[in-house]
ROLUM-850770 format. One record per residue (C-alpha): residue number from 0; residue in one letter; x, y, z. Coordinates in nm, 4 decimals. Each point is the difference from the previous one (the first is absolute). Example, Ala and Ser with C-alpha at 12.3 -4.5 7.8 and 13.67 -1.06 7.14 Angstrom:
BEGIN
+-----+------+----------+----------+----------+
| seq | type |       xx |       yy |       zz |
+-----+------+----------+----------+----------+
|   0 |    a |   1.2300 |  -0.4500 |   0.7800 |
|   1 |    s |   0.1370 |   0.3440 |  -0.0660 |
+-----+------+----------+----------+----------+
***
This chain:
BEGIN
+-----+------+----------+----------+----------+
| seq | type |       xx |       yy |       zz |
+-----+------+----------+----------+----------+
|   0 |    m |  29.7645 |  15.6939 |   1.8378 |
|   1 |    p |   0.0946 |   0.2091 |   0.2799 |
|   2 |    e |  -0.3081 |   0.1501 |   0.2035 |
|   3 |    t |  -0.0579 |   0.3446 |   0.0171 |
|   4 |    s |  -0.0711 |   0.1954 |   0.3224 |
|   5 |    l |  -0.3423 |   0.0077 |  -0.0492 |
|   6 |    e |  -0.0326 |  -0.4012 |  -0.0430 |
|   7 |    r |   0.1979 |  -0.0347 |   0.3129 |
|   8 |    t |  -0.2515 |   0.2654 |   0.1478 |
|   9 |    g |  -0.2710 |  -0.1392 |  -0.1509 |
|  10 |    q |  -0.1622 |   0.3121 |  -0.1267 |
|  11 |    r |  -0.1602 |   0.0299 |  -0.3348 |
|  12 |    h |   0.1834 |   0.1820 |  -0.2465 |
|  13 |    p |  -0.0750 |   0.3928 |   0.0126 |
|  14 |    g |  -0.1529 |  -0.0154 |  -0.3707 |
|  15 |    s |  -0.1962 |  -0.2611 |   0.0523 |
|  16 |    r |  -0.1790 |   0.1954 |   0.2800 |
|  17 |    v |  -0.0197 |   0.2460 |  -0.2114 |
|  18 |    l |  -0.1738 |  -0.1995 |  -0.2613 |
|  19 |    h |  -0.2672 |  -0.1589 |   0.2431 |
|  20 |    v |  -0.0996 |   0.3483 |   0.0998 |
|  21 |    l |  -0.0726 |   0.1058 |  -0.3728 |
|  22 |    d |  -0.2007 |  -0.2865 |  -0.0645 |
|  23 |    r |  -0.1945 |   0.0677 |   0.3142 |
|  24 |    w |  -0.0323 |   0.3646 |  -0.0526 |
|  25 |    a |  -0.0860 |  -0.0979 |  -0.3575 |
|  26 |    a |  -0.2656 |  -0.2459 |   0.1111 |
|  27 |    r |  -0.2346 |   0.2023 |   0.1333 |
|  28 |    p |  -0.3317 |   0.1406 |  -0.1314 |
|  29 |    t |   0.0527 |   0.3778 |   0.1083 |
|  30 |    l |   0.3193 |  -0.0269 |  -0.3077 |
|  31 |    a |  -0.2253 |  -0.1228 |  -0.2441 |
|  32 |    l |  -0.2421 |   0.2326 |  -0.0141 |
|  33 |    g |   0.2581 |   0.2956 |   0.0497 |
|  34 |    l |   0.1751 |  -0.1547 |  -0.2871 |
|  35 |    v |  -0.3320 |   0.0098 |  -0.2288 |
|  36 |    a |  -0.0754 |   0.2882 |   0.0971 |
|  37 |    a |   0.3262 |   0.1529 |  -0.0628 |
|  38 |    v |  -0.0083 |  -0.1579 |  -0.3774 |
|  39 |    v |  -0.3737 |   0.1243 |  -0.0574 |
|  40 |    l |   0.1761 |   0.3548 |   0.1518 |
|  41 |    w |   0.2471 |  -0.0669 |  -0.2997 |
|  42 |    v |  -0.1866 |  -0.0994 |  -0.2451 |
|  43 |    l |  -0.2361 |   0.3539 |   0.0306 |
|  44 |    f |   0.2818 |   0.2175 |   0.0697 |
|  45 |    s |   0.1289 |  -0.1727 |  -0.3204 |
|  46 |    a |  -0.3102 |   0.0597 |  -0.1692 |
|  47 |    a |  -0.0728 |   0.3489 |   0.0995 |
|  48 |    f |   0.3775 |   0.0459 |  -0.1989 |
|  49 |    g |  -0.0691 |  -0.1553 |  -0.3048 |
|  50 |    f |   0.2109 |  -0.3162 |   0.1248 |
|  51 |    p |   0.3891 |   0.1129 |  -0.0479 |
|  52 |    a |   0.2534 |  -0.2057 |  -0.0828 |
|  53 |    r |   0.2416 |   0.1256 |   0.2674 |
|  54 |    l |  -0.2930 |  -0.0545 |   0.2890 |
|  55 |    e |  -0.0559 |  -0.3668 |  -0.1658 |
|  56 |    s |   0.3530 |  -0.1072 |   0.0035 |
|  57 |    v |   0.0313 |   0.1252 |   0.3490 |
|  58 |    f |  -0.3338 |  -0.2072 |   0.1056 |
|  59 |    q |   0.1291 |  -0.3547 |  -0.2311 |
|  60 |    t |   0.3403 |   0.0368 |   0.1735 |
|  61 |    l |  -0.1298 |   0.0109 |   0.3178 |
|  62 |    a |  -0.2755 |  -0.2730 |  -0.0486 |
|  63 |    a |   0.2763 |  -0.2164 |  -0.1889 |
|  64 |    a |   0.2299 |   0.0532 |   0.3574 |
|  65 |    t |  -0.2309 |  -0.0549 |   0.2453 |
|  66 |    t |  -0.0648 |  -0.3219 |  -0.2246 |
|  67 |    l |   0.3084 |  -0.1432 |   0.0115 |
|  68 |    a |   0.0656 |   0.0933 |   0.3904 |
|  69 |    m |  -0.2667 |  -0.1575 |   0.0966 |
|  70 |    v |   0.0631 |  -0.3495 |  -0.2239 |
|  71 |    f |   0.3177 |   0.0068 |   0.2649 |
|  72 |    v |  -0.1895 |   0.0781 |   0.2633 |
|  73 |    i |  -0.2552 |  -0.2624 |   0.0155 |
|  74 |    q |   0.2572 |  -0.2537 |  -0.1578 |
|  75 |    h |   0.2210 |   0.0284 |   0.3305 |
|  76 |    t |  -0.2976 |   0.0176 |   0.2160 |
|  77 |    q |  -0.1766 |  -0.3110 |  -0.1724 |
|  78 |    s |   0.3417 |  -0.1894 |   0.0046 |
|  79 |    r |   0.1085 |   0.0158 |   0.3478 |
|  80 |    a |  -0.3855 |  -0.0478 |   0.0999 |
|  81 |    q |  -0.0052 |  -0.3516 |  -0.2313 |
|  82 |    a |   0.3432 |  -0.0735 |   0.1582 |
|  83 |    a |  -0.1588 |   0.0393 |   0.3499 |
|  84 |    t |  -0.2847 |  -0.2470 |  -0.0780 |
|  85 |    q |   0.2314 |  -0.2025 |  -0.1333 |
|  86 |    r |   0.2264 |  -0.0500 |   0.3264 |
|  87 |    k |  -0.3110 |  -0.0645 |   0.2244 |
|  88 |    l |  -0.1605 |  -0.2783 |  -0.2515 |
|  89 |    d |   0.3143 |  -0.1626 |   0.0131 |
|  90 |    e |   0.0054 |   0.0039 |   0.3440 |
|  91 |    i |  -0.3499 |  -0.1690 |   0.0235 |
|  92 |    l |   0.1404 |  -0.2393 |  -0.2056 |
|  93 |    r |   0.2446 |  -0.1110 |   0.2128 |
|  94 |    s |  -0.1747 |   0.0107 |   0.3153 |
|  95 |    s |  -0.2597 |  -0.2441 |  -0.1394 |
|  96 |    p |   0.1154 |  -0.3470 |   0.0713 |
|  97 |    s |  -0.1480 |  -0.1245 |  -0.3663 |
|  98 |    a |   0.0399 |   0.2426 |  -0.1690 |
|  99 |    d |   0.2319 |  -0.0268 |  -0.3502 |
| 100 |    n |   0.2887 |   0.1836 |   0.1227 |
| 101 |    t |   0.1705 |   0.0009 |  -0.3741 |
| 102 |    l |  -0.2787 |   0.2685 |  -0.0763 |
| 103 |    i |   0.1784 |   0.2567 |   0.1900 |
| 104 |    t |   0.2751 |   0.0423 |  -0.3214 |
| 105 |    l |  -0.2816 |  -0.0384 |  -0.2613 |
| 106 |    e |   0.0777 |   0.3576 |  -0.0817 |
| 107 |    e |   0.2966 |  -0.0870 |  -0.1096 |
| 108 |    a |  -0.0383 |  -0.3522 |  -0.1375 |
| 109 |    p |   0.0116 |  -0.0448 |  -0.3599 |
| 110 |    d |  -0.3575 |   0.0233 |  -0.2498 |
| 111 |    n |  -0.0035 |  -0.3942 |  -0.0261 |
| 112 |    e |  -0.0081 |   0.0011 |   0.3841 |
| 113 |    l |  -0.2377 |   0.3149 |   0.0705 |
| 114 |    k |  -0.2538 |  -0.1886 |  -0.2477 |
| 115 |    a |  -0.0132 |  -0.3823 |   0.1592 |
| 116 |    a |  -0.0440 |   0.1941 |   0.3436 |
| 117 |    t |  -0.3177 |   0.2132 |  -0.1627 |
| 118 |    a |  -0.0984 |  -0.3327 |  -0.0971 |
| 119 |    a |   0.0336 |  -0.1535 |   0.3017 |
| 120 |    s |  -0.1986 |   0.2824 |   0.1838 |
| 121 |    r |  -0.2733 |  -0.0400 |  -0.2874 |
| 122 |    d |  -0.0152 |  -0.3114 |   0.1031 |
| 123 |    a |  -0.0472 |   0.0843 |   0.3402 |
| 124 |    r |  -0.2930 |   0.2356 |  -0.0154 |
| 125 |    r |  -0.1748 |  -0.2775 |  -0.2189 |
| 126 |    d |   0.0645 |  -0.2726 |   0.2294 |
| 127 |    a |  -0.1401 |   0.2599 |   0.2733 |
| 128 |    r |  -0.2734 |   0.1056 |  -0.1492 |
| 129 |    r |  -0.0958 |  -0.3995 |  -0.0767 |
| 130 |    g |   0.0230 |  -0.0455 |   0.3578 |
| 131 |    p |   0.1008 |  -0.3439 |   0.0931 |
| 132 |    g |  -0.2516 |  -0.3230 |  -0.1702 |
| 133 |    t |  -0.1866 |   0.2820 |  -0.2133 |
| 134 |    e |  -0.0556 |   0.0856 |  -0.3171 |
| 135 |    p |   0.0764 |   0.3080 |  -0.1826 |
| 136 |    f |  -0.3121 |   0.0502 |  -0.1395 |
| 137 |    p |  -0.3491 |  -0.1907 |   0.1267 |
| 138 |    g |  -0.1438 |  -0.2673 |  -0.2630 |
| 139 |    r |   0.3374 |   0.0823 |  -0.2455 |
| 140 |    p |   0.3125 |  -0.1266 |  -0.0320 |
| 141 |    g |   0.2983 |   0.1432 |   0.1118 |
+-----+------+----------+----------+----------+
***
């Protein structure tokens, strides 16, 4: 697949930058408080006029559109953050001489390999808790 001009220059896609700005903006507490206030005002206004169907339809449409848009914003930003975190963890694995480098490709591994790695990790945690030559619980067999 040929590189695009954005990949060559090392810049993020403009759509990605916009989604991140929206995510940061939507995470502000003042926006949440403003939204709650706007909904309360909308309900009071609707109640004053007997909850007209047209007004309720507009409210439902706005709520649905906002929800749908925010699903995509959140999904994009979380996916990008998760990918960056994964690359950082991969780099830690590569830099540690005693690390199991096969774990780097674990996210693409078949289910049985993922289960085996999970079991090995669980066993390693259990062994670390016990420590060398100690019982898991004093007075009780392991």
